[in-house]
C-alpha positions in Angstrom: 36.2 -4.0 20.3 38.9 -1.6 19.5 41.5 -3.5 21.3 40.8 -7.2 20.5 43.6 -8.6 18.8 45.1 -5.4 17.8 47.7 -4.5 20.3 49.7 -6.0 23.0 47.2 -4.5 25.8 45.8 -7.5 27.0 44.4 -8.9 30.4 46.8 -10.8 32.7 44.7 -12.0 35.7 41.9 -14.8 35.3 39.0 -12.4 36.0 40.2 -9.7 33.7 40.4 -12.6 30.9 37.0 -13.5 31.6 35.8 -9.7 31.3 37.8 -9.5 27.9 36.0 -12.6 26.6 32.8 -11.2 27.5 33.5 -7.7 26.2 34.5 -9.4 22.9 31.4 -11.3 22.6 28.7 -8.4 23.4 30.9 -6.3 21.0 30.9 -8.7 18.2 27.2 -9.4 18.6 26.2 -5.9 18.9 28.1 -4.9 15.7 26.6 -8.2 13.9 23.1 -7.2 14.9 23.5 -3.9 13.7 24.7 -4.7 10.3 22.1 -7.6 10.1 19.1 -4.8 10.9 20.2 -2.3 8.4 20.7 -5.0 5.6 16.9 -6.0 6.8 15.7 -2.7 6.6 17.1 -1.8 3.2 16.0 -5.1 1.9 12.4 -4.4 3.0 12.5 -1.0 1.5 13.8 -2.1 -1.5 10.5 -5.0 -1.7 8.3 -2.1 -0.6 9.5 0.2 -3.5 9.4 -3.0 -6.0 5.5 -3.4 -5.3 5.0 0.1 -5.5 6.5 0.5 -8.7 5.0 -2.8 -10.4 1.7 -1.5 -9.2 2.5 2.1 -11.0 3.4 -0.1 -14.1 0.5 -2.1 -14.1 -2.0 0.8 -14.2 -0.3 2.6 -17.1 2.0 4.7 -14.7 -1.5 6.6 -13.8 -2.2 5.4 -10.6 -5.9 4.8 -11.3 -7.3 1.7 -9.8 -9.7 1.3 -12.8 -7.0 1.3 -15.5 -5.2 -1.2 -13.2 -8.3 -3.4 -12.9 -8.9 -2.9 -17.1 -5.3 -4.4 -17.5 -5.9 -7.1 -15.5 -9.0 -8.6 -17.0 -8.5 -7.3 -20.5 -11.6 -8.3 -22.8 -13.3 -9.3 -19.4 -10.7 -12.2 -18.8 -9.6 -12.2 -15.5 -7.5 -15.7 -15.6 -4.1 -13.8 -15.3 -5.1 -10.9 -13.4 -6.2 -12.9 -10.7 -2.7 -13.8 -10.2 -1.7 -10.3 -10.0 -4.4 -9.7 -7.5 -3.4 -12.4 -5.6 0.4 -11.6 -5.6 -0.4 -8.1 -4.6 -2.4 -9.1 -1.5 0.8 -11.1 -0.2 3.3 -8.4 -1.1 0.9 -5.9 0.7 0.7 -8.9 3.7 4.6 -8.8 3.9 5.0 -5.1 3.8 2.4 -4.7 6.8 4.7 -7.2 8.9 7.8 -5.3 7.9 6.5 -2.1 9.2 5.7 -3.9 12.1 9.1 -5.4 12.7 10.8 -2.4 11.5 9.3 0.7 12.0 12.1 3.0 11.0 10.8 2.1 7.1 8.0 4.9 7.6 10.6 7.5 7.6 12.2 6.7 4.3 10.7 9.2 1.7 11.4 9.0 -2.2 10.6 12.1 -4.4 8.5 10.2 -6.7 4.9 10.1 -5.2 4.2 6.5 -6.8 6.8 5.0 -4.1 4.6 6.8 -1.3 2.7 3.9 1.0 -0.2 6.2 0.8 -0.5 6.0 -3.2 -0.1 2.1 -3.1 -2.6 2.0 -0.3 -5.2 4.3 -2.3 -4.7 2.3 -5.3 -5.2 -1.0 -3.5 -8.0 0.0 -1.4 -9.9 1.7 -4.7 -9.1 -1.3 -7.0 -10.5 -3.7 -4.1 -13.9 -1.5 -4.0 -14.3 -1.5 -7.7 -14.3 -5.1 -7.9 -16.7 -5.3 -5.0 -18.9 -2.9 -6.2 -18.5 -2.3 -10.0 -18.4 -5.7 -11.6 -21.1 -8.0 -12.7 -21.8 -10.7 -9.9 -23.2 -13.2 -12.3 -19.9 -13.3 -14.5 -17.2 -12.6 -12.0 -18.8 -13.4 -8.5 -16.0 -15.9 -8.2 -13.7 -12.8 -8.4 -15.6 -11.0 -5.6 -15.9 -14.2 -3.7 -12.1 -15.1 -3.6 -9.8 -15.3 -0.8 -7.4 -13.2 -2.6 -9.6 -10.3 -2.7 -10.7 -10.5 1.0 -6.7 -10.6 1.7 -6.1 -7.3 -0.4 -8.8 -5.5 1.5 -7.8 -6.7 4.9 -4.2 -6.3 4.6 -4.7 -3.2 3.1 -6.7 -1.7 5.9 -4.6 -3.1 8.4 -1.2 -1.4 7.0 -3.1 1.7 6.6 -4.3 1.4 10.4 -0.9 0.3 11.4 0.8 3.8 9.7 -1.8 6.0 11.0 -1.9 4.7 14.6 1.9 4.4 15.2 3.4 7.4 13.5 3.0 11.1 13.3 0.5 11.3 10.7 -2.1 14.1 11.0 -5.5 13.3 12.7 -7.9 12.3 10.0 -10.3 14.3 11.9 -8.6 17.4 11.6 -7.0 17.2 8.2 -8.4 19.4 5.6 -10.5 16.9 3.5 -11.2 17.0 -0.2 -13.7 14.0 -0.2 -17.1 14.1 -0.8 -19.7 11.6 -1.6 -20.8 13.6 -5.0 -17.0 13.1 -6.3 -17.0 9.7 -5.3 -19.9 8.9 -7.1 -18.6 10.9 -10.3 -15.4 8.6 -10.1 -17.4 5.6 -9.7 -19.2 6.1 -13.2 -15.8 7.2 -14.7 -14.3 3.6 -13.6 -17.3 2.0 -14.9 -17.0 3.6 -18.2 -13.3 2.4 -18.0 -13.9 -1.1 -17.3 -16.9 -1.4 -20.0 -14.3 -0.1 -22.6 -12.1 -2.8 -21.7 -14.6 -5.3 -22.2 -15.3 -6.2 -18.5 -18.8 -7.0 -17.3 -20.4 -4.6 -15.1 -23.4 -5.0 -12.6 -26.7 -4.0 -13.9 -27.9 -2.1 -10.9 -25.1 0.8 -11.1 -26.9 3.0 -8.9 -26.8 0.6 -5.9 -23.2 -0.1 -6.8 -22.6 3.6 -6.6 -24.0 3.7 -3.2 -22.1 0.9 -2.0 -18.6 2.3 -3.5 -19.3 5.9 -1.5 -19.8 3.8 1.6 -16.8 1.6 0.9 -14.4 4.8 0.3 -15.7 6.7 3.0 -14.1 4.1 5.5 -10.4 4.3 4.0 -10.3 7.7 2.5 -9.6 9.9 5.6 -6.8 7.6 6.5 -5.1 8.3 3.0 -5.6 11.9 3.2 -4.0 11.8 6.9 -1.0 9.6 6.0 0.1 11.4 2.5 1.2 14.4 4.0 3.5 12.8 6.7 5.5 11.6 3.9 5.8 15.1 2.4 3.3 14.8 -0.5 0.0 16.5 -1.0 -3.3 14.1 -1.6 -3.5 15.4 -4.9 0.3 14.1 -5.6 -0.8 10.6 -4.8 -4.2 10.4 -6.2 -4.7 10.3 -9.9 -5.8 13.6 -11.2 -8.8 12.3 -12.7 -10.4 11.2 -9.4 -9.8 14.8 -8.3 -11.7 16.8 -10.9 -15.1 17.2 -10.6 -17.4 16.5 -13.7 -20.6 18.1 -12.5 -22.5 14.6 -12.7 -22.1 11.1 -13.6 -21.6 10.4 -17.3 -23.8 9.1 -19.3 -24.4 5.1 -19.1 
C-alpha cells in the first residue's frame, strides 16, 4: 500500500503488474472496511448514549421507572407517553442488533452510570413490569395490550440475555445478590404511590399486582446484577437509591 503511486518503484513484468494491482485492491479494501467499521462503531455508540441520556432525562435524572411512567402519563394521559414508550422499544431493538453486529461496543464504558447498558435495561424492564402490574386494566388496558409494550419487554430481555451470554460478565448464580421479594414488594408500593400522585389510575387488587411484580422482577434482576460489574459499576450505582432502601414494610394505601 505504501508504494502505490508514491515512487518510481514498480513492476515491469505482466505477472508482477497483476500482483501489484491485486495488492492495491486488497489494501484499499482493507483500509476502507476498517475506517467504515470504526465509523459505524462510534455511530452506534453515540446512538446508545443518546438513548440512555434521553431515558435519564425523562425520569427526572433519577433512573426511577415509576418517575419515568409518571412523566409519560401526567394526569393519567398516556397519549404522548405511548409515543415515548414506542420509540424507546424501537431504540432498544436497534441497540440489540448493533451489539450483535459490533460486539466491541460492549467494552466501551463511560464514567456516568446512566450511560451503562445495565442502567438503561433496568429502567426499561422495570417500567414494563410496572405497566403490566400497577396500572388499572379498565382504563389503561389498551397500553398493557399494546405491541409497543410487548416490544419493549422482549427486546430489553433479548439485549440483556445477549450481553450476559456472549461477554465476560459475572455468573448470575454466583454474583452477590441484593434482591429479595420483600424489597421488591416495598419497591412496588412506592411506585404505586408515585403513579397515584401523578393522577394515573392504578389497579384495585394491588396485592395481586405486587405478587406479579415480584415474579416478573425475579426473571431479569439477576441478569442486571451480573451485568453491572462487567462495566465497572456497582448495582447500587445503576439502580435508583430509593429502590435499594428497605422501609420495613409496604406504605399505607
